[in-house]
C-alpha positions as CSV (number, residue, x, y, z in Angstrom):
1,M,84.5,266.0,-15.7
2,K,83.9,264.1,-19.0
3,F,83.0,260.6,-20.1
4,L,82.7,258.7,-23.4
5,I,79.4,257.9,-25.2
6,F,79.0,255.9,-28.4
7,S,77.6,257.8,-31.4
8,R,75.0,256.3,-33.7
9,S,77.6,256.1,-36.5
10,G,79.6,253.5,-34.4
11,G,82.2,255.8,-33.0
12,F,82.2,257.7,-29.8
13,N,82.1,261.4,-28.8
14,P,83.2,263.3,-25.7
15,A,80.3,264.6,-23.7
16,S,79.9,266.8,-20.6
17,T,78.1,265.4,-17.6
18,S,75.8,268.4,-17.8
19,R,72.5,268.1,-19.8
20,S,72.7,271.8,-20.9
21,T,73.1,272.3,-24.7
22,T,73.4,276.1,-24.7
23,S,77.0,276.4,-23.5
24,P,79.6,276.6,-26.3
25,P,81.8,273.5,-26.8
26,E,85.1,273.5,-24.9
27,Q,88.1,274.2,-27.2
28,C,91.5,272.5,-26.8
29,P,94.5,274.7,-26.4
30,G,95.9,275.7,-29.8
31,A,92.8,274.6,-31.8
32,H,91.8,276.6,-34.8
33,N,88.5,278.5,-34.5
34,D,88.2,278.9,-38.3
35,P,87.8,275.6,-40.1
36,Q,89.5,277.1,-43.2
37,Q,92.7,277.4,-41.2
38,Y,93.2,273.6,-41.0
39,T,96.6,272.5,-42.3
40,D,96.8,269.7,-44.9
41,A,98.0,267.2,-42.3
42,E,95.1,268.1,-39.9
43,Q,92.6,267.8,-42.8
44,Q,93.9,264.3,-43.6
45,R,93.6,263.2,-40.0
46,F,90.1,264.6,-39.9
47,N,89.1,262.8,-43.1
48,K,90.6,259.5,-41.9
49,M,88.7,259.6,-38.6
50,N,85.4,260.3,-40.4
51,G,86.1,257.4,-42.8
52,Q,86.7,255.0,-39.8
53,R,83.4,256.1,-38.3
54,N,81.4,255.6,-41.5
55,N,82.9,252.2,-42.1
56,M,81.9,250.8,-38.7
57,S,78.4,250.0,-39.9
58,S,79.6,248.1,-42.9
59,S,82.4,246.1,-41.2
60,K,82.6,242.3,-41.4
61,P,81.2,240.1,-38.6
62,F,83.6,239.5,-35.7
63,P,85.3,236.1,-36.1
64,L,84.4,234.9,-32.5
65,L,85.5,231.3,-32.9
66,H,88.9,232.4,-34.2
67,L,89.9,233.7,-30.8
68,P,92.4,231.9,-28.7
69,R,90.9,229.7,-25.9
70,L,91.3,232.1,-23.0
71,P,89.7,235.2,-24.7
72,L,87.0,232.9,-26.2
73,F,86.1,231.5,-22.8
74,N,86.0,235.0,-21.4
75,V,83.4,235.8,-24.0
76,F,81.5,232.6,-23.2
77,N,81.5,233.6,-19.5
78,C,79.4,236.6,-20.4
79,L,76.8,234.5,-22.3
80,G,73.8,232.9,-20.6
81,V,72.8,229.3,-21.1
82,Q,70.3,230.4,-23.7
83,E,73.0,232.0,-25.9
84,Q,75.3,229.0,-25.4
85,F,72.5,226.6,-26.5
86,Y,71.6,228.6,-29.6
87,L,75.3,229.1,-30.5
88,S,75.9,225.3,-30.3
89,F,73.4,224.9,-33.2
90,C,75.1,227.4,-35.6
91,S,77.8,225.0,-36.9
92,K,79.9,222.0,-36.1
93,K,82.7,224.4,-35.0
94,S,80.5,226.3,-32.6
95,K,79.1,223.0,-31.2
96,Y,82.6,221.8,-30.4
97,A,83.6,225.1,-29.0
98,I,80.6,225.1,-26.6
99,K,81.3,221.5,-25.7
100,F,84.9,222.3,-24.9
101,Y,83.7,225.2,-22.7
102,T,81.0,223.3,-20.8
103,D,83.5,220.6,-19.7
104,R,84.2,222.9,-16.8
105,Q,80.6,223.3,-15.7
106,K,77.6,221.2,-14.5
107,Y,74.2,221.5,-16.1
108,S,70.8,220.2,-15.4
109,V,68.1,219.5,-18.1
110,T,64.4,218.8,-17.4
111,F,62.1,217.2,-20.0
112,Y,58.4,217.8,-19.5
113,F,56.2,215.2,-21.1
114,E,52.7,216.7,-20.5
115,E,50.1,217.6,-23.0
116,T,52.9,219.0,-25.1
117,F,56.7,218.6,-24.8
118,A,58.9,221.2,-23.3
119,F,62.4,221.3,-21.8
120,S,64.6,223.6,-19.7
121,L,68.3,223.8,-19.3
122,K,70.4,225.6,-16.7
123,T,73.6,225.5,-14.9
124,T,73.5,223.7,-11.5
125,N,72.6,226.0,-8.6
126,S,71.5,228.8,-10.9
127,K,68.1,230.4,-11.1
128,F,68.6,231.4,-14.8
129,L,67.5,228.9,-17.3
130,L,66.5,228.3,-20.9
131,D,62.9,227.3,-21.1
132,I,61.5,226.2,-24.5
133,Q,57.9,225.1,-25.2
134,T,56.8,223.2,-28.3
135,H,54.9,226.2,-29.6
136,T,58.1,228.2,-29.6
137,P,59.1,228.9,-33.3
138,I,62.7,227.8,-32.6
139,F,61.5,224.2,-32.1
140,G,61.0,223.5,-35.8
141,S,64.6,224.5,-36.6
142,I,65.8,222.4,-33.7
143,W,64.1,219.2,-34.9
144,T,65.3,219.8,-38.5
145,F,68.9,220.2,-37.3
146,L,68.8,217.2,-35.0
147,R,67.5,214.9,-37.7
148,R,70.6,215.7,-39.6
149,V,73.2,215.3,-36.8
150,E,71.6,212.7,-34.4
151,N,70.5,209.6,-36.4
152,E,70.9,207.1,-33.6
153,A,67.6,207.9,-31.8
154,P,64.2,207.3,-33.3
155,T,62.3,210.3,-31.9
156,N,63.0,214.0,-31.7
157,E,63.0,214.1,-27.9
158,K,65.6,211.3,-27.8
159,R,67.7,213.1,-30.4
160,L,67.6,216.2,-28.3
161,L,68.7,214.3,-25.2
162,L,71.7,212.8,-27.1
163,F,72.7,216.3,-28.3
164,L,72.5,217.8,-24.8
165,V,74.4,214.9,-23.3
166,Y,77.2,215.4,-25.8
167,V,77.4,219.2,-25.7
168,F,76.6,220.1,-22.1
169,N,78.8,217.7,-20.2
170,T,76.3,214.9,-19.5
171,P,73.9,217.0,-17.5
172,E,71.7,216.0,-14.6
173,I,68.5,214.6,-16.0
174,C,65.1,215.4,-14.6
175,L,61.9,213.9,-16.0
176,V,58.2,215.0,-15.7
177,F,55.5,212.7,-17.1
178,D,51.9,213.7,-16.8
179,G,49.2,211.6,-18.4
180,R,51.6,209.7,-20.7
181,S,51.1,206.0,-21.5
182,H,52.9,203.3,-19.6
183,Q,54.8,202.2,-22.8
184,F,56.0,205.8,-23.4
185,V,57.2,206.3,-19.8
186,K,58.9,202.9,-19.8
187,G,60.5,203.4,-23.3
188,F,62.0,206.8,-22.4
189,I,63.4,205.7,-19.0
190,N,64.9,202.5,-20.5
191,F,66.5,204.7,-23.2
192,I,68.2,206.8,-20.5
193,H,69.4,203.6,-18.8
194,S,70.8,202.3,-22.1
195,L,73.0,205.4,-22.1
196,K,74.4,204.4,-18.7
197,M,73.0,207.6,-17.2
198,N,71.2,208.3,-13.9
199,I,68.0,210.2,-13.4
200,Q,68.2,213.0,-10.8
201,T,64.5,213.7,-10.4
202,L,61.5,211.8,-11.6
203,K,57.9,213.0,-11.3
204,I,55.1,210.9,-12.6
205,N,51.3,211.4,-12.8
206,S,49.7,208.3,-14.1
207,M,46.6,206.2,-14.0
208,S,48.5,202.9,-14.6
209,D,49.4,200.4,-12.0
210,K,52.1,199.1,-14.3
211,T,53.8,202.5,-14.4
212,G,54.0,202.7,-10.6
213,E,55.4,199.2,-10.4
214,F,57.9,199.8,-13.2
215,V,59.3,202.9,-11.4
216,L,59.6,201.1,-8.1
217,D,61.4,198.2,-9.7
218,N,63.7,200.1,-12.1
219,C,64.4,203.5,-10.6
220,R,65.6,202.8,-7.1
221,D,68.8,204.9,-7.5
222,V,67.0,208.1,-8.5
223,S,67.7,211.0,-6.1
224,E,64.1,212.3,-5.9
225,V,60.9,210.6,-6.9
226,L,57.3,212.0,-6.8
227,L,54.9,209.2,-7.6
228,E,51.4,210.4,-8.2
229,C,49.9,207.2,-9.5
230,F,46.1,206.6,-9.1
231,T,46.6,202.9,-8.4
232,T,43.7,200.5,-8.3
233,T,42.7,198.4,-5.3
234,R,44.4,195.5,-7.0
235,F,47.9,197.1,-6.7
236,E,49.9,195.6,-4.0
237,Y,53.6,195.5,-4.9
238,L,54.3,192.4,-2.9
239,N,57.2,189.8,-3.0
240,K,59.7,192.3,-4.4
241,S,63.4,191.9,-4.0
242,L,65.2,194.1,-1.5
243,I,68.2,194.4,-3.8
244,P,69.0,196.9,-5.1
245,K,68.1,198.9,-2.1
246,F,65.8,201.9,-2.3
247,S,68.2,204.8,-1.9
248,F,66.0,207.9,-2.6
249,D,67.1,211.1,-1.1
250,K,63.4,212.0,-1.2
251,L,60.4,209.8,-2.0
252,T,56.9,211.2,-2.2
253,I,53.8,209.0,-2.8
254,N,50.5,210.9,-3.1
255,Y,48.3,207.8,-3.1
256,A,49.9,205.5,-0.6
257,N,46.8,203.4,0.4
258,W,48.7,200.3,-0.8
259,V,51.8,200.9,1.4
260,T,52.2,198.3,4.1
261,T,54.4,197.9,7.2
262,R,56.7,195.7,5.1
263,H,57.1,198.4,2.4
264,L,57.9,201.0,5.0
265,S,60.2,198.9,7.2
266,N,62.1,197.0,4.6
267,L,62.0,198.9,1.3
268,F,61.7,202.6,2.2
269,I,63.6,202.5,5.6
270,N,66.9,203.6,4.1
271,C,65.5,206.5,2.1
272,K,66.5,209.8,3.7
273,H,63.2,211.6,3.2
274,V,59.8,209.9,2.9
275,I,56.4,211.6,2.5
276,L,53.3,209.4,2.2
277,Y,49.7,210.7,1.7
278,G,46.6,208.6,2.0
279,C,48.0,205.8,4.2
280,S,45.7,203.1,5.5
281,P,45.8,202.4,9.2
282,Q,44.9,198.8,8.6
283,K,48.0,198.2,6.5
284,L,50.5,200.3,8.5
285,E,51.5,199.4,12.0
286,I,53.2,202.5,13.2
287,Q,54.6,201.0,16.4
288,Q,56.4,198.2,14.4
289,F,57.9,200.8,12.0
290,I,59.2,203.0,14.8
291,K,60.8,200.0,16.6
292,K,62.4,199.0,13.3
293,W,64.1,202.4,13.2
294,I,65.2,202.2,16.8
295,Y,66.8,198.7,16.6
296,G,68.2,199.1,13.1
297,C,70.7,201.4,11.3
298,S,68.3,203.3,9.1
299,Q,69.5,206.4,7.3
300,L,66.0,207.9,7.4
301,T,66.0,211.5,8.7
302,Y,62.4,212.5,7.9
303,A,59.2,210.6,7.5
304,S,55.7,212.1,7.2
305,L,52.8,209.6,7.2
306,A,49.4,211.1,6.5
307,F,46.4,208.9,7.0
308,N,42.9,209.2,5.5
309,Y,41.5,208.5,8.9
310,V,42.9,207.3,12.3
311,D,41.5,204.4,14.3
312,F,44.3,204.2,17.0
313,F,45.3,206.1,20.1
314,W,48.7,207.8,19.8
315,N,49.6,207.5,23.5
316,D,48.9,203.7,23.4
317,I,51.3,203.3,20.4
318,M,54.2,205.2,22.1
319,R,53.6,203.5,25.5
320,E,55.4,200.4,24.2
321,V,58.2,202.3,22.3
322,P,61.5,203.1,24.1
323,S,61.2,206.9,24.2
324,T,61.2,210.0,26.4
325,I,58.8,213.0,26.3
326,V,60.6,216.2,25.2
327,P,60.2,219.1,27.7
328,I,58.0,222.0,26.6
329,E,60.9,224.5,26.9
330,E,62.9,222.4,24.5
331,M,60.2,222.0,21.9
332,G,59.4,225.6,21.1
333,E,56.1,227.4,20.5
334,A,55.2,225.3,17.5
335,F,54.6,222.2,19.7
336,F,52.8,223.6,22.7
337,T,49.7,221.6,21.8
338,N,51.6,218.4,20.8
339,T,53.4,215.7,22.8
340,V,56.8,215.2,21.2
341,Y,58.7,212.0,21.9
342,R,62.5,211.5,21.6
343,I,63.7,208.1,20.2
344,K,67.2,206.9,19.8
345,Q,68.9,204.2,17.6
346,E,70.5,201.7,19.8
347,K,73.4,200.8,17.4
348,T,74.3,204.3,16.2
349,G,73.1,206.7,18.9
350,V,71.3,208.8,16.4
351,Q,68.3,210.6,17.9
352,A,65.0,211.6,16.3
353,Y,61.6,213.1,17.3
354,V,58.2,211.5,16.9
355,I,55.2,213.9,16.6
356,M,51.5,213.4,16.0
357,K,50.5,216.3,13.9
358,N,47.1,217.5,12.7
359,D,45.5,214.4,14.3
360,R,46.1,212.3,11.2
361,T,49.8,212.8,10.4
362,I,52.7,211.2,12.1
363,V,56.2,212.7,11.7
364,I,59.6,211.3,12.5
365,T,62.3,213.9,12.1
366,D,65.9,214.5,13.3
367,S,65.2,218.2,13.7
368,L,62.4,220.3,15.2
369,N,63.5,223.3,13.2
370,L,61.7,222.0,10.1
371,F,58.4,223.1,11.5
C-alpha cells in the first residue's frame, strides 16, 4: 500500500508504508532500467516535471481575495479568530472581506482596563480566542493602523472598539475595570452608550462611591454585573427611580453593607440571579423580602445573601412566612443538617426553596440541584 508525501522541493513523492530503506524501488511495468534508454518524449516529460518542482519555491503568492465567495468563505472557515483579526488589518479589501464573512457569526470582545490595557476576541460559545496584551509587539502596529482609519474616536481603545464593531458584526461587549478613575469608567461606558450598543458583562473594582452609583444608575440593562466597589459609610443609594427596572441576569455585589430591604425588594427583586456579600442585618429584613417574593411576581430564581454576622433566629423568621418544611428524603444528602423551606408565589404558582446555609448565608433558589 502507498501514500503521497510532499517533498522539500514542493512536489510530492510516492513512498512505501515501510520504514525500510534497503529494499530496491518498485519498478512500473515497461519502465527502462537504463536511464540512457529514455526516448526523447520521455526525457521531455521528465525535464518538465523537474522544472515544475523547482519553480514551486519561487511561485507568486496565492491571490486569496480573488477567489469567488464560496471558496473564499471555505478558506475563512479554516481560519481561527486570530488569523481573521490579523487579516482584517492587511488592507481595505481584506477588511471588507472579513466583515462580509463575519456577518454570519456572533463574536464577543472583552476589554481589560487594569494596570495595562488588554483585549480578547472570540466567537460566541467558543473556547478559542485571540488574547492580546499591551506588551505584545503587534500592539504598536495596531495603534498606528487605527490612527489612520478611525479618526472619530479620541483614544486608541475607542478606535479599536469602533474597528471591531464594524468588522466583527457588532460583537457582544464585556468590560473589566480595575483601579481606573471614575471619570475614565464613566467616559468609556458613555462612549459605548453613544454608539447605541449594549454591554453584556461589566466587572468593576473601584474605591469610588461615584462609580458604584453611576453603574447602578446607567447600566441597569447589562446582562451580568460584578460590583466590587469599596464604598464608604456615606454611600446609601437612596431615593432612586424604579424606572428603568433593574433587569440583570446576574448581579454580584461584594461589599453590600449599604443594601437595604428597599433595595432588595424594589430594585433587585426582578433580577434573575442576585449574590450579595457583607450584608448588614440591621438594614435587611429577610422576612419582609421573602414575603415580597411570595405576594409579588418576581422573576428572581436565585438569591444568596451573606451576612458579616447574624443577630436573628432563623426559625423565628420563617415562622411567620407562608411555607412548608421539605422532607429529608426530598432534599438529598447535601441538606441533612439544614432545614429547607418551600415557598410559593400566590399569583404565579412558582415555587422556591429557602435555606439557611453556613450559619450566615440565606439562599433562595428554584432548584436544590445547584448545591
